[in-house]
C-alpha positions, 0 to 999 in steps of 0.5 A: 067509403070513398066516393069513387067506385072501385073496379074489381072486374068480373065476379070470376076474376075477383074470386080467382084473386081471392083464391090465389091469396088463399093459397098463400095463407090468407084466410077469408071468412066469407070469400063471396062477399069480399072485394079485392083487386088483382093489384093487392098483396096480403101477407100470410096469416092475415084474416079478412072478414066479410064486406071488406074492400081492398084495392089500388095497389094496397099492401097488407102485412102478415098476421093482420086482421081486417074486420067487416065493412072496412075499405083500404085504398092505395095504402100499406098496413104493417104486420100484426095490425088490426083494422076495422070494423067499418074503417076507411084508410086511403093513401096512408101508411100504417106501421106494424102492431097498430089498431085502427078501429070502429069507424075511423077514417084516415086520409094521407096519414102516417101511423107509427107502431103500437098506436091506437085509433078509433072513432076518429077522422085523421087527415094529412097527419103524422101519428107517433109511436104508442099514441092513442086517438080515440072517441070522436076526435078530428085531427087535421094537418098535425104532427103528433110525436110519440106517447101522446094521448088525445082524449074524447071529442078533441078537435084540431081546428086546422082551417081558418077559412082561407088555408089549412095550417099545422098543429104540432104536439111534442112527445108525451102530451096529454090532451083532455076531453073536449079540447079545441086546438087552433092552428097554427100551434105547438104544444111542448113536451110532457104538457097537460091540457085540461078538458074543455080548454081552447088552445090558440097559442104555443104551450111551453114544455111541461106545462099544465094549461086550463084555458076555458071561458071566462065563466070558469074559475079555478082558484084551488091549486091544480097541482094537488090533483095531478100525478107525478109526471116526467120525474117532476113532483107537483106540489101545492103552490107550484102552479101559476095563472096568467091570461092563458090559464094555469101553468106549472112553475119551472 
């Protein structure tokens, strides 16, 4: 929940606002334990679960599900989206057919259709179509384009102690679990970042990068372990190693 206490007026005023929405086709599981101010608009067919807070001119589309314990402040949620449980969304714009679940916290974020977010904190970022950001990730000051997958425990290191800088992912990037990406940084289209990597420099398109500590050695060609992607068949001896890790040969 945000640190500022929202104003919902008297209990009678709050109940009137809820019943006004109810008459327009919004369904409330437990109206007595739902908190919605009079500036909020909610579309027909949406279901609101208990202990939900929606306020400050937020707009919820049609046929959405807002699950228990969620807070939506000054945000727009598109049709057919699912929010919660225990999700906080502030000053953000969520497109249609998006799921933001299980304790996610979004602040000043734009999320495009069919994206899936859960167990993640995302601030000041753009999330493209069909992206997945799951399992205890932190993303800050990022531009992530369509069809990217951010695996468990990924951290975008956007703050250098003085200022925040941007990280950019082009379409169809796969980021493996436990990776740290240090800003400023750009990862090219259709690249694979292996689990546990630390990325501090730009990655060219269609690259395989394994950038771990000096104690990690990978002498076996990794191309044998990677599926076909973007029409390129990965064969033995098609990867090379430099100071930054393993890369696909062009």
